[in-house]
C-alpha positions in Angstrom: 5.8 11.1 20.5 5.1 7.5 19.6 7.5 4.6 19.8 7.5 1.1 18.4 10.1 -1.1 20.1 11.5 -4.6 20.0 10.6 -5.5 16.4 12.7 -6.7 13.5 12.5 -3.7 11.2 12.9 -4.2 7.4 13.5 -0.8 6.1 14.0 -2.3 3.3 17.5 -1.1 2.8 18.6 -2.9 5.9 17.3 -5.3 8.6 17.4 -4.0 12.2 17.0 -6.6 14.9 15.4 -5.5 18.2 14.8 -2.1 16.7 13.0 1.0 17.7 11.0 3.6 15.6 10.1 7.0 17.0 7.3 8.9 15.4 6.6 12.6 15.8 3.9 14.7 14.0 3.2 11.9 11.6 6.9 11.5 10.5 9.6 9.1 11.4 11.9 10.8 13.9 14.4 8.0 14.5 15.0 4.4 13.6 17.7 2.0 14.8 18.7 -0.6 17.3 20.0 1.9 19.9 17.3 4.6 19.8 16.5 6.1 23.2 12.8 6.3 23.9 11.6 9.5 25.6 9.9 9.0 29.0 6.7 10.5 27.8 6.4 8.5 24.6 3.4 6.3 23.8 5.1 2.9 23.5 3.9 -0.1 21.4 5.8 -3.2 22.3 6.4 -5.1 19.1 8.8 -7.7 20.4 8.9 -10.8 18.2 7.1 -9.0 15.4 8.2 -7.5 12.1 7.8 -3.9 10.8 7.8 -3.0 7.1 7.0 0.2 5.3 3.4 0.7 4.3 3.0 -1.2 1.0 2.6 0.6 -2.3 0.8 -0.5 -5.5 2.1 1.4 -8.5 -0.8 0.6 -10.7 -4.5 0.0 -9.8 -8.0 1.4 -10.2 -9.1 1.6 -6.6 -11.7 4.3 -6.0 -12.2 4.9 -9.7 -13.7 1.5 -10.7 -15.9 1.2 -7.6 -15.8 -2.0 -5.6 -19.0 -4.1 -5.2 -21.4 -1.7 -6.9 -22.8 -1.3 -10.3 -22.3 0.8 -13.5 -23.4 4.1 -11.9 -20.2 4.2 -9.8 -17.8 2.8 -12.3 -15.8 5.8 -13.7 -12.6 4.2 -15.0 -13.1 4.5 -18.8 -14.5 7.4 -20.8 -15.0 5.4 -23.9 -16.4 8.1 -26.1 -13.1 9.2 -27.7 -9.8 7.2 -27.9 -7.7 10.2 -26.8 -8.7 11.7 -23.4 -5.5 13.0 -21.8 -7.3 15.9 -20.0 -9.3 13.5 -17.8 -8.1 13.5 -14.2 -8.4 10.6 -11.7 -9.0 13.0 -8.8 -12.3 13.9 -10.3 -13.5 10.3 -10.1 -11.8 8.7 -7.0 -14.4 8.0 -4.3 -12.8 8.1 -0.9 -15.7 6.2 0.7 -15.2 3.2 -1.6 -15.2 0.1 0.6 -12.0 -1.0 -1.1 -10.0 1.6 0.8 -10.8 0.0 4.1 -9.7 -3.4 2.7 -6.4 -1.9 1.7 -5.8 -0.3 5.0 -6.4 -3.6 6.8 -3.9 -5.3 4.5 -1.2 -2.7 5.0 -1.4 -1.0 1.7 -1.0 2.6 2.5 -0.3 4.3 -0.9 -1.5 3.5 -4.4 -1.2 5.0 -7.9 -4.8 4.9 -9.2 -6.4 6.1 -12.3 -8.2 5.4 -15.6 -8.5 2.0 -17.2 -7.1 0.8 -20.6 -10.2 1.2 -22.7 -8.8 4.3 -24.4 -5.6 4.9 -26.2 -5.0 7.8 -23.8 -7.1 7.4 -20.7 -6.1 10.4 -18.5 -4.0 11.4 -15.6 -3.3 9.1 -12.6 -2.9 10.1 -8.9 -0.8 8.8 -6.1 -2.9 8.8 -3.0 -2.9 7.5 0.6 -5.5 4.9 1.3 -7.0 6.9 4.2 -8.7 10.3 4.0 -12.0 12.1 4.2 -11.6 13.8 0.8 -9.3 13.1 -2.2 -7.6 16.4 -1.3 -6.6 14.9 2.1 -5.3 11.7 0.4 -3.2 13.2 -2.4 0.6 12.5 -2.4 1.2 13.4 -6.1 -1.0 14.6 -8.9 -0.7 14.3 -11.8 1.5 11.3 -11.3 1.4 9.8 -14.8 -0.5 9.7 -18.1 -2.4 6.4 -18.5 -2.0 5.1 -22.1 -2.7 1.7 -23.7 -1.6 -0.3 -26.6 -2.7 -3.7 -27.8 -6.1 -5.3 -27.5 -8.2 -3.0 -25.4 -8.4 0.2 -27.3 -8.6 -1.5 -30.7 -11.4 -3.7 -29.5 -13.4 -0.9 -27.9 -13.2 1.4 -30.9 -13.2 -1.4 -33.5 -16.6 -2.5 -32.1 -17.8 1.1 -32.6 -16.5 0.9 -36.2 -14.1 3.7 -35.4 -10.3 4.2 -35.4 -8.3 2.6 -33.9 -9.3 -0.9 -34.8 -5.8 -2.3 -35.3 -2.4 -2.2 -33.5 -1.2 0.0 -36.4 -4.1 2.4 -35.6 -3.2 2.5 -31.9 0.4 3.5 -32.7 -0.6 5.9 -35.6 -3.1 7.8 -33.5 -0.8 8.1 -30.6 2.0 9.5 -32.8 -0.5 11.9 -34.5 -1.6 13.4 -31.1 1.9 13.6 -29.8 2.9 15.4 -33.0 0.0 17.8 -32.5 1.1 18.5 -29.0 4.6 19.3 -30.2 3.3 21.8 -32.7 1.0 23.2 -30.0 3.9 23.7 -27.6 5.9 25.5 -30.3 3.0 27.8 -31.2 2.4 28.6 -27.5 6.1 29.3 -26.9 6.0 31.8 -29.8 2.9 33.5 -28.5 4.5 33.8 -25.0 7.6 35.3 -26.4 5.7 37.8 -28.5 3.6 38.7 -25.4 6.7 39.1 -23.3 8.3 41.4 -25.9 5.1 43.5 -26.1 4.9 43.8 -22.3 8.6 44.7 -22.1 8.0 47.5 -24.6 10.3 46.0 -27.3 10.7 48.0 -30.4 8.1 47.2 -33.1 6.4 44.6 -30.8 2.7 44.2 -31.3 0.3 42.6 -28.9 -0.3 39.1 -30.2 -3.8 37.7 -30.9 -5.1 35.7 -27.9 -3.9 32.1 -27.7 -6.6 29.5 -27.6 -5.9 26.9 -24.9 -6.5 23.2 -25.9 -7.0 21.1 -22.7 -6.0 17.8 -24.5 -2.8 19.2 -25.9 -2.0 21.0 -22.6 -2.2 17.6 -20.9 -0.1 15.8 -23.5 2.5 18.5 -23.2 3.1 17.3 -19.7 4.6 14.0 -21.0 6.6 15.8 -23.7 8.2 18.1 -21.1 8.7 15.1 -18.8 6.6 16.7 -16.1 5.0 13.3 -15.8 5.8 9.9 -17.2 3.9 7.9 -19.8 2.3 4.9 -18.1 1.8 2.7 -21.1 -0.3 -0.5 -20.7 1.2 -3.3 -22.9 1.0 -7.0 -22.5 2.6 -8.6 -25.6 6.3 -8.3 -26.4 5.6 -6.6 -29.7 3.4 -4.0 -28.0 6.1 -3.4 -25.4 8.6 -2.8 -28.3 6.1 -0.3 -29.9 5.9 1.5 -26.6 9.7 1.8 -26.5 9.9 3.0 -30.1 7.3 5.7 -29.5 8.9 6.8 -26.2 12.3 7.1 -28.0 10.7 9.1 -30.9 9.1 11.6 -28.6 11.7 11.5 -25.7 9.2 10.3 -23.1 9.8 9.0 -19.6 8.3 5.5 -20.1 6.9 3.3 -17.4 5.6 -0.1 -18.7 2.4 -1.2 -17.1 1.7 -5.0 -17.0 4.6 -5.9 -19.4 3.2 -9.5 -19.3 5.6 -10.8 -21.9 8.5 -8.8 -20.5 10.3 -11.9 -19.6 10.8 -12.6 -23.3 12.7 -9.4 -23.9 14.1 -8.8 -20.3 17.6 -8.1 -21.7 16.2 -5.4 -24.0 14.2 -3.8 -21.2 17.3 -3.8 -18.9 19.4 -2.2 -21.7 16.8 0.5 -22.3 16.5 1.2 -18.6 12.7 1.0 -18.8 11.0 0.4 -15.4 8.2 -2.2 -15.4 5.1 -2.6 -13.2 4.3 -6.3 -13.9 1.1 -8.0 -12.7 -1.4 -9.0 -11.8 0.3 -12.4 -11.3 -2.8 -14.2 -9.9 -5.1 -13.8 -12.9 -6.6 -16.1 -15.5 -5.8 -15.9 -19.2 -9.0 -13.9 -19.9 -8.0 -12.6 -23.3 -5.8 -13.5 -26.3 -2.9 -11.2 -25.4 -2.6 -13.0 -22.0 -1.9 -16.4 -23.5 1.8 -16.1 -22.6 1.1 -15.0 -19.0 3.7 -16.6 -16.8 4.2 -16.1 -13.0 8.0 -16.0 -13.4 7.8 -12.7 -15.2 8.6 -10.4 -12.3 11.5 -12.7 -11.2 13.0 -12.8 -14.7 12.8 -9.1 -15.1 14.3 -8.5 -11.7 17.2 -10.9 -12.3 17.9 -9.1 -15.6 18.4 -5.8 -13.8 15.0 -4.2 -14.7 13.5 -1.9 -12.1 10.4 -3.9 -11.0 7.3 -2.8 -9.0 4.8 -5.6 -8.5 1.1 -4.5 -9.0 -2.3 -6.0 -8.7 -4.3 -3.8 -11.1 -7.6 -4.2 -9.4 -9.7 -2.5 -6.7 -10.0 -4.3 -3.4 -7.7 -7.1 -4.8 -4.8 -4.8 -4.1 -4.9 -6.2 -0.6 -3.3 -9.4 -1.9 -0.1 -7.7 -3.1 2.0 -9.5 -0.5 0.7 -12.8 -2.0 1.7 -11.7 -5.5 5.2 -10.8 -4.2 5.4 -14.2 -2.5 4.6 -15.9 -5.9 7.4 -13.9 -7.4 9.8 -15.2 -4.7 8.6 -18.8 -5.4 9.6 -18.2 -9.1 13.1 -17.0 -8.2 12.9 -13.3 -7.0 14.9 -12.7 -3.9 13.0 -11.8 -0.7 14.9 -8.4 -0.6 13.8 -7.5 -4.2 10.3 -8.7 -3.6 10.0 -6.4 -0.5 11.4 -3.5 -2.5 9.0 -4.3 -5.3 6.0 -3.5 -3.1 7.6 -0.7 -1.1 10.6 1.4 -2.1 10.7 0.6 -5.9 7.2 1.7 -6.6 7.8 4.8 -4.6 10.9 5.6 -6.7 9.1 4.9 -10.0 6.2 7.2 -8.9 8.7 9.8 -7.7 7.3 9.9 -4.1 10.2 8.1 -2.4 11.0 11.4 -0.5 7.9 10.6 1.5 7.1 6.9 1.4 8.5 3.5 0.5 11.0 3.0 3.3 11.5 3.5 7.0 13.8 6.5 7.3 14.0 9.7 9.3 11.8 12.4 7.8 9.6 10.1 5.8 5.9 9.7 6.5 5.2 7.2 9.3 3.4 4.7 7.1 4.1 1.4 8.8 2.9 -2.2 8.9 3.4 -4.5 11.9 3.3 -8.2 11.1 3.2 -11.3 13.3 5.8 -13.0 11.1 8.1 -12.2 8.2 6.2 -10.5 5.4 6.2 -13.3 2.9 5.2 -16.0 5.4 1.7 -15.5 4.3 0.3 -18.4 6.3 1.4 -16.9 9.6 2.3 -13.3 8.9 -0.9 -11.5 9.9 -1.2 -7.8 9.7 -1.6 -6.7 13.4 -1.3 -2.9 13.1 -1.2 -0.3 10.3 -0.2 3.3 10.6 -0.7 6.1 8.0 1.0 9.4 8.8 1.5 8.1 12.3 -2.2 7.4 12.9 -3.3 3.9 13.6 -5.8 3.1 10.9 -6.1 -0.6 11.6 -5.5 -2.8 14.6 -6.2 -6.6 14.8 -8.6 -7.2 17.7 -8.9 -11.0 17.5 
């Protein structure tokens, strides 16, 4: 049994002054201001400090695009075909990537990582802890989402190859084409399975059907059509965001908007449609045309409009700066409470892993960050200790 005592605990549903957290078998066993500490507990005195849940980035490429090495370890984009839904992040994530240690030391304990945006459909993302010997040890949820992209990236990649798509019309058209193929495939497979079931049950006049040929791409796309996983659609410009919404409605997809850089222009529409957004990175230059309207107020405007917002950093080791991104959002008008939720509980909810992570509650994983000051006092709030599943993975020694 472990105990953390004396800290201000931000759960983030509530603030507990002079609180105590008990940890047993990697899970939170108790949390509150009147928790009795067992005599045999290993006690960490956090008096005067602050405890928050392990932070979560809902969209990045850590471990897939390698940090600080060259092309031979960069596995984020299979840019040989615009539609690659059968690719899986877990086949590329490198647990020994140096970025994972950076994230641990910054208090980021869970990430959603996966393919980049070079393809129209890039493949399946994975929610992982930032500590583990193998990807199998690190997994929280897989598949977690289907990475897709509209706008500049896929049309540039394949336009330069003199291939389709080379326009925004091409992006949308090919995406609709493949989703329609997947619908037809699902219907054909359902008929085959019914015929096979009738045959096995000895139904009158039932004949054994011809073997059904599995198509890995269409099997993968079927997961978003059945809502087994959401469609994580990369879109920056407001018009691309609206295209994503139209396609999601046409095919009844669970849509999560990645980046939503111009979301602030249509925040009321996003709120009305109930589309969660994962805006960011905030601290980035206008490196391409579709980022011309990049504005640091985006997350704050979306949050005030009632959109479910999870702040992201997009990068590899740069994920360690997610607290700074959230602090910028506060400076632009987001409340401290919503900013904390945007890097803890809200991404957990969007990724459907809030039963395990994202808040400090009994039964959840003991992923905790102990800070020397309130979380958004970046100048003074140093990370002093980080726990993942109850194990101390980082402790400040200076």
